[in-house]
C-alpha positions, -999 to +999 in steps of 0.1 A: -528+233+620-559+242+606-544+263+578-517+232+567-550+210+562-568+235+541-537+240+519-533+203+516-569+201+509-568+228+483-537+213+465-555+177+462-587+193+450-567+212+425-543+185+414-578+162+409-594+186+390-564+189+367-563+150+362-600+149+354-594+179+329-566+158+315-587+129+311-613+146+294-588+163+270-575+125+262-608+113+255-611+140+227-574+135+214-568+104+211-572+083+181-590+050+191-612+036+213-587+017+236-564+047+239-594+068+249-605+045+277-570+044+292-570+078+292-600+083+309-599+054+332-563+064+347-571+100+346-606+094+364-591+073+395-564+095+401-583+126+396-612+112+416-592+099+443-577+133+448-607+151+450-622+126+478-589+130+494-592+165+494-626+164+505-618+138+533-593+161+547-621+189+552-646+167+564-625+150+591-629+117+614-666+124+608-695+102+592-692+119+562-653+109+561-664+076+566-687+078+535-657+093+516-638+066+521-663+041+509-669+060+480-629+060+472-629+023+476-658+018+453-639+041+427-605+024+433-617-012+424-647-004+402-631+016+377-601-006+368-624-036+367-649-019+342-621-007+322-606-043+317-644-058+312-646-028+284-618-037+268-624-072+268-655-070+255-644-047+229-617-073+218-641-101+219-662-082+193-634-075+170-625-043+178-587-040+170-564-017+186-550+013+161-512+005+159-484+024+141-469+008+111-438-012+126-406-011+107-381-037+109-351-031+134-316-044+122-318-074+147-348-085+132-373-070+159-399-048+148-403-013+159-423+019+155-408+039+126 
């Protein structure tokens, strides 16, 4: 049973590291503030969650495990809230999102060309 927990733990740790790496690359590659913020917040929440889950599997039912659960809950609630507040503040300061040029579609709707 210990081997299965170790394998699951390392898979969670590797997956979390991958998502954090992709989020970091997204910060560098995305064109504007809003897409960068989205890439960072989604990848950070998922990446940190997987890393904390992998660490929780290693810690087991101990005080350390309880602390990891509390950190996970903090990240789960604080990260999306902070991202929303940051986007709202940027929008209220007049920072417009970078949108693609929209070409009219046959039905009168606008679509991305």
